[in-house]
Structures are given as structure tokens and as C-alpha cells.
mmCIF file of the N, C-alpha and C atoms, coordinates in Angstrom:
data_MODEL
# 
_entry.id   MODEL 
# 
loop_
_atom_site.group_PDB 
_atom_site.id 
_atom_site.type_symbol 
_atom_site.label_atom_id 
_atom_site.label_alt_id 
_atom_site.label_comp_id 
_atom_site.label_asym_id 
_atom_site.label_entity_id 
_atom_site.label_seq_id 
_atom_site.pdbx_PDB_ins_code 
_atom_site.Cartn_x 
_atom_site.Cartn_y 
_atom_site.Cartn_z 
_atom_site.occupancy 
_atom_site.B_iso_or_equiv 
_atom_site.pdbx_formal_charge 
_atom_site.auth_seq_id 
_atom_site.auth_comp_id 
_atom_site.auth_asym_id 
_atom_site.auth_atom_id 
_atom_site.pdbx_PDB_model_num 
ATOM 1   N N  . UNK A 1 1  ? -22.274 10.556  -6.789  1.00 0.00 ? 1  UNK A N  1 
ATOM 2   C CA . UNK A 1 1  ? -21.341 10.353  -7.867  1.00 0.00 ? 1  UNK A CA 1 
ATOM 3   C C  . UNK A 1 1  ? -20.963 8.880   -7.939  1.00 0.00 ? 1  UNK A C  1 
ATOM 4   N N  . UNK A 1 2  ? -20.839 8.374   -9.141  1.00 0.00 ? 2  UNK A N  1 
ATOM 5   C CA . UNK A 1 2  ? -20.469 6.985   -9.373  1.00 0.00 ? 2  UNK A CA 1 
ATOM 6   C C  . UNK A 1 2  ? -18.960 6.810   -9.280  1.00 0.00 ? 2  UNK A C  1 
ATOM 7   N N  . UNK A 1 3  ? -18.539 5.808   -8.508  1.00 0.00 ? 3  UNK A N  1 
ATOM 8   C CA . UNK A 1 3  ? -17.128 5.445   -8.387  1.00 0.00 ? 3  UNK A CA 1 
ATOM 9   C C  . UNK A 1 3  ? -17.043 3.937   -8.598  1.00 0.00 ? 3  UNK A C  1 
ATOM 10  N N  . UNK A 1 4  ? -16.116 3.517   -9.438  1.00 0.00 ? 4  UNK A N  1 
ATOM 11  C CA . UNK A 1 4  ? -15.893 2.091   -9.675  1.00 0.00 ? 4  UNK A CA 1 
ATOM 12  C C  . UNK A 1 4  ? -14.454 1.795   -9.300  1.00 0.00 ? 4  UNK A C  1 
ATOM 13  N N  . UNK A 1 5  ? -14.269 0.769   -8.462  1.00 0.00 ? 5  UNK A N  1 
ATOM 14  C CA . UNK A 1 5  ? -12.915 0.399   -8.059  1.00 0.00 ? 5  UNK A CA 1 
ATOM 15  C C  . UNK A 1 5  ? -12.711 -1.105  -8.180  1.00 0.00 ? 5  UNK A C  1 
ATOM 16  N N  . UNK A 1 6  ? -11.463 -1.485  -8.315  1.00 0.00 ? 6  UNK A N  1 
ATOM 17  C CA . UNK A 1 6  ? -11.110 -2.899  -8.337  1.00 0.00 ? 6  UNK A CA 1 
ATOM 18  C C  . UNK A 1 6  ? -11.372 -3.490  -6.966  1.00 0.00 ? 6  UNK A C  1 
ATOM 19  N N  . UNK A 1 7  ? -12.050 -4.617  -6.948  1.00 0.00 ? 7  UNK A N  1 
ATOM 20  C CA . UNK A 1 7  ? -12.357 -5.270  -5.677  1.00 0.00 ? 7  UNK A CA 1 
ATOM 21  C C  . UNK A 1 7  ? -11.085 -5.798  -5.030  1.00 0.00 ? 7  UNK A C  1 
ATOM 22  N N  . UNK A 1 8  ? -11.053 -5.717  -3.723  1.00 0.00 ? 8  UNK A N  1 
ATOM 23  C CA . UNK A 1 8  ? -9.939  -6.241  -2.936  1.00 0.00 ? 8  UNK A CA 1 
ATOM 24  C C  . UNK A 1 8  ? -10.487 -7.266  -1.952  1.00 0.00 ? 8  UNK A C  1 
ATOM 25  N N  . UNK A 1 9  ? -9.587  -7.861  -1.209  1.00 0.00 ? 9  UNK A N  1 
ATOM 26  C CA . UNK A 1 9  ? -10.013 -8.824  -0.190  1.00 0.00 ? 9  UNK A CA 1 
ATOM 27  C C  . UNK A 1 9  ? -10.980 -8.194  0.813   1.00 0.00 ? 9  UNK A C  1 
ATOM 28  N N  . UNK A 1 10 ? -10.833 -6.910  1.058   1.00 0.00 ? 10 UNK A N  1 
ATOM 29  C CA . UNK A 1 10 ? -11.718 -6.215  1.993   1.00 0.00 ? 10 UNK A CA 1 
ATOM 30  C C  . UNK A 1 10 ? -13.157 -6.150  1.475   1.00 0.00 ? 10 UNK A C  1 
ATOM 31  N N  . UNK A 1 11 ? -13.358 -6.357  0.186   1.00 0.00 ? 11 UNK A N  1 
ATOM 32  C CA . UNK A 1 11 ? -14.694 -6.320  -0.411  1.00 0.00 ? 11 UNK A CA 1 
ATOM 33  C C  . UNK A 1 11 ? -15.377 -7.683  -0.436  1.00 0.00 ? 11 UNK A C  1 
ATOM 34  N N  . UNK A 1 12 ? -14.731 -8.725  0.044   1.00 0.00 ? 12 UNK A N  1 
ATOM 35  C CA . UNK A 1 12 ? -15.266 -10.087 -0.067  1.00 0.00 ? 12 UNK A CA 1 
ATOM 36  C C  . UNK A 1 12 ? -16.647 -10.229 0.564   1.00 0.00 ? 12 UNK A C  1 
ATOM 37  N N  . UNK A 1 13 ? -16.836 -9.713  1.769   1.00 0.00 ? 13 UNK A N  1 
ATOM 38  C CA . UNK A 1 13 ? -18.144 -9.836  2.430   1.00 0.00 ? 13 UNK A CA 1 
ATOM 39  C C  . UNK A 1 13 ? -19.218 -9.084  1.645   1.00 0.00 ? 13 UNK A C  1 
ATOM 40  N N  . UNK A 1 14 ? -18.879 -7.903  1.157   1.00 0.00 ? 14 UNK A N  1 
ATOM 41  C CA . UNK A 1 14 ? -19.818 -7.114  0.369   1.00 0.00 ? 14 UNK A CA 1 
ATOM 42  C C  . UNK A 1 14 ? -20.198 -7.842  -0.914  1.00 0.00 ? 14 UNK A C  1 
ATOM 43  N N  . UNK A 1 15 ? -19.218 -8.390  -1.611  1.00 0.00 ? 15 UNK A N  1 
ATOM 44  C CA . UNK A 1 15 ? -19.499 -9.099  -2.857  1.00 0.00 ? 15 UNK A CA 1 
ATOM 45  C C  . UNK A 1 15 ? -20.394 -10.304 -2.619  1.00 0.00 ? 15 UNK A C  1 
ATOM 46  N N  . UNK A 1 16 ? -20.116 -11.073 -1.591  1.00 0.00 ? 16 UNK A N  1 
ATOM 47  C CA . UNK A 1 16 ? -20.955 -12.235 -1.290  1.00 0.00 ? 16 UNK A CA 1 
ATOM 48  C C  . UNK A 1 16 ? -22.378 -11.784 -0.933  1.00 0.00 ? 16 UNK A C  1 
ATOM 49  N N  . UNK A 1 17 ? -22.510 -10.707 -0.197  1.00 0.00 ? 17 UNK A N  1 
ATOM 50  C CA . UNK A 1 17 ? -23.840 -10.191 0.145   1.00 0.00 ? 17 UNK A CA 1 
ATOM 51  C C  . UNK A 1 17 ? -24.596 -9.781  -1.117  1.00 0.00 ? 17 UNK A C  1 
ATOM 52  N N  . UNK A 1 18 ? -23.911 -9.121  -2.054  1.00 0.00 ? 18 UNK A N  1 
ATOM 53  C CA . UNK A 1 18 ? -24.586 -8.710  -3.288  1.00 0.00 ? 18 UNK A CA 1 
ATOM 54  C C  . UNK A 1 18 ? -24.917 -9.904  -4.175  1.00 0.00 ? 18 UNK A C  1 
ATOM 55  N N  . UNK A 1 19 ? -24.052 -10.910 -4.193  1.00 0.00 ? 19 UNK A N  1 
ATOM 56  C CA . UNK A 1 19 ? -24.350 -12.143 -4.926  1.00 0.00 ? 19 UNK A CA 1 
ATOM 57  C C  . UNK A 1 19 ? -25.603 -12.791 -4.355  1.00 0.00 ? 19 UNK A C  1 
ATOM 58  N N  . UNK A 1 20 ? -25.689 -12.846 -3.037  1.00 0.00 ? 20 UNK A N  1 
ATOM 59  C CA . UNK A 1 20 ? -26.860 -13.442 -2.382  1.00 0.00 ? 20 UNK A CA 1 
ATOM 60  C C  . UNK A 1 20 ? -28.124 -12.632 -2.650  1.00 0.00 ? 20 UNK A C  1 
ATOM 61  N N  . UNK A 1 21 ? -28.029 -11.317 -2.636  1.00 0.00 ? 21 UNK A N  1 
ATOM 62  C CA . UNK A 1 21 ? -29.190 -10.474 -2.929  1.00 0.00 ? 21 UNK A CA 1 
ATOM 63  C C  . UNK A 1 21 ? -29.708 -10.729 -4.335  1.00 0.00 ? 21 UNK A C  1 
ATOM 64  N N  . UNK A 1 22 ? -28.801 -10.833 -5.300  1.00 0.00 ? 22 UNK A N  1 
ATOM 65  C CA . UNK A 1 22 ? -29.212 -11.089 -6.675  1.00 0.00 ? 22 UNK A CA 1 
ATOM 66  C C  . UNK A 1 22 ? -29.818 -12.481 -6.801  1.00 0.00 ? 22 UNK A C  1 
ATOM 67  N N  . UNK A 1 23 ? -29.204 -13.476 -6.162  1.00 0.00 ? 23 UNK A N  1 
ATOM 68  C CA . UNK A 1 23 ? -29.734 -14.838 -6.203  1.00 0.00 ? 23 UNK A CA 1 
ATOM 69  C C  . UNK A 1 23 ? -31.125 -14.902 -5.570  1.00 0.00 ? 23 UNK A C  1 
ATOM 70  N N  . UNK A 1 24 ? -31.322 -14.173 -4.491  1.00 0.00 ? 24 UNK A N  1 
ATOM 71  C CA . UNK A 1 24 ? -32.642 -14.146 -3.863  1.00 0.00 ? 24 UNK A CA 1 
ATOM 72  C C  . UNK A 1 24 ? -33.672 -13.517 -4.804  1.00 0.00 ? 24 UNK A C  1 
ATOM 73  N N  . UNK A 1 25 ? -33.304 -12.437 -5.474  1.00 0.00 ? 25 UNK A N  1 
ATOM 74  C CA . UNK A 1 25 ? -34.186 -11.799 -6.448  1.00 0.00 ? 25 UNK A CA 1 
ATOM 75  C C  . UNK A 1 25 ? -34.569 -12.778 -7.559  1.00 0.00 ? 25 UNK A C  1 
ATOM 76  N N  . UNK A 1 26 ? -33.618 -13.606 -7.973  1.00 0.00 ? 26 UNK A N  1 
ATOM 77  C CA . UNK A 1 26 ? -33.853 -14.585 -9.032  1.00 0.00 ? 26 UNK A CA 1 
ATOM 78  C C  . UNK A 1 26 ? -34.455 -15.889 -8.502  1.00 0.00 ? 26 UNK A C  1 
ATOM 79  N N  . UNK A 1 27 ? -34.752 -15.916 -7.207  1.00 0.00 ? 27 UNK A N  1 
ATOM 80  C CA . UNK A 1 27 ? -35.303 -17.104 -6.539  1.00 0.00 ? 27 UNK A CA 1 
ATOM 81  C C  . UNK A 1 27 ? -34.379 -18.318 -6.687  1.00 0.00 ? 27 UNK A C  1 
ATOM 82  N N  . UNK A 1 28 ? -33.078 -18.052 -6.529  1.00 0.00 ? 28 UNK A N  1 
ATOM 83  C CA . UNK A 1 28 ? -32.063 -19.094 -6.659  1.00 0.00 ? 28 UNK A CA 1 
ATOM 84  C C  . UNK A 1 28 ? -31.102 -19.110 -5.466  1.00 0.00 ? 28 UNK A C  1 
ATOM 85  N N  . UNK A 1 29 ? -31.501 -18.498 -4.375  1.00 0.00 ? 29 UNK A N  1 
ATOM 86  C CA . UNK A 1 29 ? -30.606 -18.364 -3.227  1.00 0.00 ? 29 UNK A CA 1 
ATOM 87  C C  . UNK A 1 29 ? -30.116 -19.712 -2.702  1.00 0.00 ? 29 UNK A C  1 
ATOM 88  N N  . UNK A 1 30 ? -30.930 -20.735 -2.801  1.00 0.00 ? 30 UNK A N  1 
ATOM 89  C CA . UNK A 1 30 ? -30.523 -22.044 -2.286  1.00 0.00 ? 30 UNK A CA 1 
ATOM 90  C C  . UNK A 1 30 ? -29.328 -22.622 -3.043  1.00 0.00 ? 30 UNK A C  1 
ATOM 91  N N  . UNK A 1 31 ? -28.995 -22.061 -4.188  1.00 0.00 ? 31 UNK A N  1 
ATOM 92  C CA . UNK A 1 31 ? -27.865 -22.548 -4.977  1.00 0.00 ? 31 UNK A CA 1 
ATOM 93  C C  . UNK A 1 31 ? -26.559 -21.815 -4.671  1.00 0.00 ? 31 UNK A C  1 
ATOM 94  N N  . UNK A 1 32 ? -26.620 -20.769 -3.894  1.00 0.00 ? 32 UNK A N  1 
ATOM 95  C CA . UNK A 1 32 ? -25.412 -20.007 -3.560  1.00 0.00 ? 32 UNK A CA 1 
ATOM 96  C C  . UNK A 1 32 ? -24.670 -20.711 -2.431  1.00 0.00 ? 32 UNK A C  1 
ATOM 97  N N  . UNK A 1 33 ? -23.433 -21.071 -2.709  1.00 0.00 ? 33 UNK A N  1 
ATOM 98  C CA . UNK A 1 33 ? -22.631 -21.760 -1.692  1.00 0.00 ? 33 UNK A CA 1 
ATOM 99  C C  . UNK A 1 33 ? -21.320 -21.029 -1.404  1.00 0.00 ? 33 UNK A C  1 
ATOM 100 N N  . UNK A 1 34 ? -21.065 -19.933 -2.093  1.00 0.00 ? 34 UNK A N  1 
ATOM 101 C CA . UNK A 1 34 ? -19.806 -19.208 -1.915  1.00 0.00 ? 34 UNK A CA 1 
ATOM 102 C C  . UNK A 1 34 ? -19.768 -18.497 -0.563  1.00 0.00 ? 34 UNK A C  1 
ATOM 103 N N  . UNK A 1 35 ? -18.592 -18.458 0.015   1.00 0.00 ? 35 UNK A N  1 
ATOM 104 C CA . UNK A 1 35 ? -18.369 -17.728 1.260   1.00 0.00 ? 35 UNK A CA 1 
ATOM 105 C C  . UNK A 1 35 ? -17.320 -16.644 0.984   1.00 0.00 ? 35 UNK A C  1 
ATOM 106 N N  . UNK A 1 36 ? -17.229 -15.662 1.860   1.00 0.00 ? 36 UNK A N  1 
ATOM 107 C CA . UNK A 1 36 ? -16.162 -14.665 1.682   1.00 0.00 ? 36 UNK A CA 1 
ATOM 108 C C  . UNK A 1 36 ? -14.771 -15.300 1.643   1.00 0.00 ? 36 UNK A C  1 
ATOM 109 N N  . UNK A 1 37 ? -14.578 -16.350 2.421   1.00 0.00 ? 37 UNK A N  1 
ATOM 110 C CA . UNK A 1 37 ? -13.279 -17.036 2.438   1.00 0.00 ? 37 UNK A CA 1 
ATOM 111 C C  . UNK A 1 37 ? -12.994 -17.696 1.081   1.00 0.00 ? 37 UNK A C  1 
ATOM 112 N N  . UNK A 1 38 ? -14.035 -18.293 0.472   1.00 0.00 ? 38 UNK A N  1 
ATOM 113 C CA . UNK A 1 38 ? -13.877 -18.877 -0.866  1.00 0.00 ? 38 UNK A CA 1 
ATOM 114 C C  . UNK A 1 38 ? -13.471 -17.807 -1.872  1.00 0.00 ? 38 UNK A C  1 
ATOM 115 N N  . UNK A 1 39 ? -14.144 -16.681 -1.796  1.00 0.00 ? 39 UNK A N  1 
ATOM 116 C CA . UNK A 1 39 ? -13.889 -15.596 -2.732  1.00 0.00 ? 39 UNK A CA 1 
ATOM 117 C C  . UNK A 1 39 ? -12.476 -15.035 -2.577  1.00 0.00 ? 39 UNK A C  1 
ATOM 118 N N  . UNK A 1 40 ? -12.021 -14.880 -1.344  1.00 0.00 ? 40 UNK A N  1 
ATOM 119 C CA . UNK A 1 40 ? -10.660 -14.391 -1.108  1.00 0.00 ? 40 UNK A CA 1 
ATOM 120 C C  . UNK A 1 40 ? -9.655  -15.403 -1.650  1.00 0.00 ? 40 UNK A C  1 
ATOM 121 N N  . UNK A 1 41 ? -9.884  -16.658 -1.381  1.00 0.00 ? 41 UNK A N  1 
ATOM 122 C CA . UNK A 1 41 ? -8.953  -17.712 -1.808  1.00 0.00 ? 41 UNK A CA 1 
ATOM 123 C C  . UNK A 1 41 ? -8.925  -17.863 -3.330  1.00 0.00 ? 41 UNK A C  1 
ATOM 124 N N  . UNK A 1 42 ? -10.097 -17.908 -3.949  1.00 0.00 ? 42 UNK A N  1 
ATOM 125 C CA . UNK A 1 42 ? -10.184 -18.269 -5.362  1.00 0.00 ? 42 UNK A CA 1 
ATOM 126 C C  . UNK A 1 42 ? -10.364 -17.094 -6.321  1.00 0.00 ? 42 UNK A C  1 
ATOM 127 N N  . UNK A 1 43 ? -10.810 -15.945 -5.817  1.00 0.00 ? 43 UNK A N  1 
ATOM 128 C CA . UNK A 1 43 ? -11.141 -14.880 -6.737  1.00 0.00 ? 43 UNK A CA 1 
ATOM 129 C C  . UNK A 1 43 ? -10.482 -13.540 -6.500  1.00 0.00 ? 43 UNK A C  1 
ATOM 130 N N  . UNK A 1 44 ? -9.918  -13.331 -5.353  1.00 0.00 ? 44 UNK A N  1 
ATOM 131 C CA . UNK A 1 44 ? -9.337  -12.017 -5.071  1.00 0.00 ? 44 UNK A CA 1 
ATOM 132 C C  . UNK A 1 44 ? -7.864  -12.100 -4.702  1.00 0.00 ? 44 UNK A C  1 
ATOM 133 N N  . UNK A 1 45 ? -7.253  -13.209 -4.994  1.00 0.00 ? 45 UNK A N  1 
ATOM 134 C CA . UNK A 1 45 ? -5.826  -13.365 -4.711  1.00 0.00 ? 45 UNK A CA 1 
ATOM 135 C C  . UNK A 1 45 ? -4.967  -12.751 -5.801  1.00 0.00 ? 45 UNK A C  1 
ATOM 136 N N  . UNK A 1 46 ? -3.689  -12.668 -5.557  1.00 0.00 ? 46 UNK A N  1 
ATOM 137 C CA . UNK A 1 46 ? -2.783  -12.035 -6.513  1.00 0.00 ? 46 UNK A CA 1 
ATOM 138 C C  . UNK A 1 46 ? -2.614  -12.855 -7.785  1.00 0.00 ? 46 UNK A C  1 
ATOM 139 N N  . UNK A 1 47 ? -2.815  -14.162 -7.719  1.00 0.00 ? 47 UNK A N  1 
ATOM 140 C CA . UNK A 1 47 ? -2.653  -15.008 -8.905  1.00 0.00 ? 47 UNK A CA 1 
ATOM 141 C C  . UNK A 1 47 ? -3.993  -15.442 -9.496  1.00 0.00 ? 47 UNK A C  1 
ATOM 142 N N  . UNK A 1 48 ? -5.065  -14.825 -9.087  1.00 0.00 ? 48 UNK A N  1 
ATOM 143 C CA . UNK A 1 48 ? -6.394  -15.196 -9.551  1.00 0.00 ? 48 UNK A CA 1 
ATOM 144 C C  . UNK A 1 48 ? -6.582  -14.865 -11.020 1.00 0.00 ? 48 UNK A C  1 
ATOM 145 N N  . UNK A 1 49 ? -7.322  -15.713 -11.711 1.00 0.00 ? 49 UNK A N  1 
ATOM 146 C CA . UNK A 1 49 ? -7.682  -15.444 -13.105 1.00 0.00 ? 49 UNK A CA 1 
ATOM 147 C C  . UNK A 1 49 ? -9.010  -14.720 -13.203 1.00 0.00 ? 49 UNK A C  1 
ATOM 148 N N  . UNK A 1 50 ? -9.689  -14.617 -12.087 1.00 0.00 ? 50 UNK A N  1 
ATOM 149 C CA . UNK A 1 50 ? -10.971 -13.913 -12.030 1.00 0.00 ? 50 UNK A CA 1 
ATOM 150 C C  . UNK A 1 50 ? -10.731 -12.550 -11.386 1.00 0.00 ? 50 UNK A C  1 
ATOM 151 N N  . UNK A 1 51 ? -11.356 -11.526 -11.940 1.00 0.00 ? 51 UNK A N  1 
ATOM 152 C CA . UNK A 1 51 ? -11.212 -10.170 -11.424 1.00 0.00 ? 51 UNK A CA 1 
ATOM 153 C C  . UNK A 1 51 ? -12.598 -9.631  -11.100 1.00 0.00 ? 51 UNK A C  1 
ATOM 154 N N  . UNK A 1 52 ? -12.663 -8.646  -10.222 1.00 0.00 ? 52 UNK A N  1 
ATOM 155 C CA . UNK A 1 52 ? -13.954 -8.078  -9.834  1.00 0.00 ? 52 UNK A CA 1 
ATOM 156 C C  . UNK A 1 52 ? -13.850 -6.571  -9.687  1.00 0.00 ? 52 UNK A C  1 
ATOM 157 N N  . UNK A 1 53 ? -14.964 -5.920  -9.950  1.00 0.00 ? 53 UNK A N  1 
ATOM 158 C CA . UNK A 1 53 ? -15.106 -4.481  -9.754  1.00 0.00 ? 53 UNK A CA 1 
ATOM 159 C C  . UNK A 1 53 ? -16.278 -4.242  -8.826  1.00 0.00 ? 53 UNK A C  1 
ATOM 160 N N  . UNK A 1 54 ? -16.217 -3.171  -8.070  1.00 0.00 ? 54 UNK A N  1 
ATOM 161 C CA . UNK A 1 54 ? -17.322 -2.757  -7.208  1.00 0.00 ? 54 UNK A CA 1 
ATOM 162 C C  . UNK A 1 54 ? -17.695 -1.326  -7.594  1.00 0.00 ? 54 UNK A C  1 
ATOM 163 N N  . UNK A 1 55 ? -18.990 -1.111  -7.793  1.00 0.00 ? 55 UNK A N  1 
ATOM 164 C CA . UNK A 1 55 ? -19.487 0.227   -8.102  1.00 0.00 ? 55 UNK A CA 1 
ATOM 165 C C  . UNK A 1 55 ? -20.136 0.808   -6.856  1.00 0.00 ? 55 UNK A C  1 
ATOM 166 N N  . UNK A 1 56 ? -19.882 2.078   -6.610  1.00 0.00 ? 56 UNK A N  1 
ATOM 167 C CA . UNK A 1 56 ? -20.489 2.791   -5.485  1.00 0.00 ? 56 UNK A CA 1 
ATOM 168 C C  . UNK A 1 56 ? -21.137 4.061   -6.010  1.00 0.00 ? 56 UNK A C  1 
ATOM 169 N N  . UNK A 1 57 ? -22.302 4.351   -5.477  1.00 0.00 ? 57 UNK A N  1 
ATOM 170 C CA . UNK A 1 57 ? -22.998 5.592   -5.796  1.00 0.00 ? 57 UNK A CA 1 
ATOM 171 C C  . UNK A 1 57 ? -23.103 6.394   -4.512  1.00 0.00 ? 57 UNK A C  1 
ATOM 172 N N  . UNK A 1 58 ? -22.491 7.556   -4.490  1.00 0.00 ? 58 UNK A N  1 
ATOM 173 C CA . UNK A 1 58 ? -22.470 8.404   -3.300  1.00 0.00 ? 58 UNK A CA 1 
ATOM 174 C C  . UNK A 1 58 ? -21.998 7.639   -2.067  1.00 0.00 ? 58 UNK A C  1 
ATOM 175 N N  . UNK A 1 59 ? -20.979 6.810   -2.255  1.00 0.00 ? 59 UNK A N  1 
ATOM 176 C CA . UNK A 1 59 ? -20.374 6.080   -1.148  1.00 0.00 ? 59 UNK A CA 1 
ATOM 177 C C  . UNK A 1 59 ? -21.096 4.817   -0.732  1.00 0.00 ? 59 UNK A C  1 
ATOM 178 N N  . UNK A 1 60 ? -22.210 4.478   -1.406  1.00 0.00 ? 60 UNK A N  1 
ATOM 179 C CA . UNK A 1 60 ? -22.979 3.277   -1.070  1.00 0.00 ? 60 UNK A CA 1 
ATOM 180 C C  . UNK A 1 60 ? -22.798 2.232   -2.172  1.00 0.00 ? 60 UNK A C  1 
ATOM 181 N N  . UNK A 1 61 ? -22.677 0.945   -1.803  1.00 0.00 ? 61 UNK A N  1 
ATOM 182 C CA . UNK A 1 61 ? -22.532 -0.098  -2.818  1.00 0.00 ? 61 UNK A CA 1 
ATOM 183 C C  . UNK A 1 61 ? -23.710 -0.066  -3.791  1.00 0.00 ? 61 UNK A C  1 
ATOM 184 N N  . UNK A 1 62 ? -23.401 -0.160  -5.086  1.00 0.00 ? 62 UNK A N  1 
ATOM 185 C CA . UNK A 1 62 ? -24.456 -0.087  -6.095  1.00 0.00 ? 62 UNK A CA 1 
ATOM 186 C C  . UNK A 1 62 ? -24.404 -1.247  -7.084  1.00 0.00 ? 62 UNK A C  1 
ATOM 187 N N  . UNK A 1 63 ? -23.295 -1.932  -7.163  1.00 0.00 ? 63 UNK A N  1 
ATOM 188 C CA . UNK A 1 63 ? -23.203 -3.047  -8.116  1.00 0.00 ? 63 UNK A CA 1 
ATOM 189 C C  . UNK A 1 63 ? -21.833 -3.674  -8.107  1.00 0.00 ? 63 UNK A C  1 
ATOM 190 N N  . UNK A 1 64 ? -21.722 -4.738  -8.878  1.00 0.00 ? 64 UNK A N  1 
ATOM 191 C CA . UNK A 1 64 ? -20.459 -5.453  -8.977  1.00 0.00 ? 64 UNK A CA 1 
ATOM 192 C C  . UNK A 1 64 ? -20.357 -6.103  -10.343 1.00 0.00 ? 64 UNK A C  1 
ATOM 193 N N  . UNK A 1 65 ? -19.155 -6.457  -10.720 1.00 0.00 ? 65 UNK A N  1 
ATOM 194 C CA . UNK A 1 65 ? -18.928 -7.195  -11.962 1.00 0.00 ? 65 UNK A CA 1 
ATOM 195 C C  . UNK A 1 65 ? -17.739 -8.109  -11.757 1.00 0.00 ? 65 UNK A C  1 
ATOM 196 N N  . UNK A 1 66 ? -17.886 -9.333  -12.240 1.00 0.00 ? 66 UNK A N  1 
ATOM 197 C CA . UNK A 1 66 ? -16.773 -10.274 -12.286 1.00 0.00 ? 66 UNK A CA 1 
ATOM 198 C C  . UNK A 1 66 ? -16.393 -10.438 -13.754 1.00 0.00 ? 66 UNK A C  1 
ATOM 199 N N  . UNK A 1 67 ? -15.106 -10.551 -14.025 1.00 0.00 ? 67 UNK A N  1 
ATOM 200 C CA . UNK A 1 67 ? -14.672 -10.752 -15.403 1.00 0.00 ? 67 UNK A CA 1 
ATOM 201 C C  . UNK A 1 67 ? -13.365 -11.543 -15.428 1.00 0.00 ? 67 UNK A C  1 
ATOM 202 N N  . UNK A 1 68 ? -13.070 -12.095 -16.578 1.00 0.00 ? 68 UNK A N  1 
ATOM 203 C CA . UNK A 1 68 ? -11.824 -12.817 -16.772 1.00 0.00 ? 68 UNK A CA 1 
ATOM 204 C C  . UNK A 1 68 ? -11.416 -12.695 -18.232 1.00 0.00 ? 68 UNK A C  1 
ATOM 205 N N  . UNK A 1 69 ? -10.160 -12.911 -18.502 1.00 0.00 ? 69 UNK A N  1 
ATOM 206 C CA . UNK A 1 69 ? -9.634  -12.813 -19.854 1.00 0.00 ? 69 UNK A CA 1 
ATOM 207 C C  . UNK A 1 69 ? -9.536  -14.206 -20.459 1.00 0.00 ? 69 UNK A C  1 
ATOM 208 N N  . UNK A 1 70 ? -9.895  -14.314 -21.733 1.00 0.00 ? 70 UNK A N  1 
ATOM 209 C CA . UNK A 1 70 ? -9.781  -15.599 -22.419 1.00 0.00 ? 70 UNK A CA 1 
ATOM 210 C C  . UNK A 1 70 ? -8.929  -15.447 -23.662 1.00 0.00 ? 70 UNK A C  1 
# 
């Protein structure tokens, strides 16, 4: 079953891993410089303008989305 939840600080390592997997697929891994600490500081804090979702299929990570309001 598909479950989508708002990403939290606890998801930072997972999100960075999925970002790296996608970058590797696109042959752009050398351009990824984000760390879980960067993501917690800049993207998953209470005052962040960037938001993230994590999708799980049968309890396993299946995808992610970052979004912001303009």
C-alpha cells in the first residue's frame, strides 16, 4: 500500500540517499554536495521555505518530492 508522509528531520539520511541514487542514474553524482546536516538545517527546519514528502510502498521507501510555495 502506498503511504505518503511529510518528511521530518529523521528522513534526512533517506532523502540524501535517494537524491544520490537519482543523481547516479542521471550520471551527475559528482555534482551532489548536500549532506543530511545541510538538509536538516536548510530544508527540514520549522522555518524552512522548502518542504518535502516521502512516499513508501509496503513500508519501503519509494520516492520523494520537494516543493515550495511562490
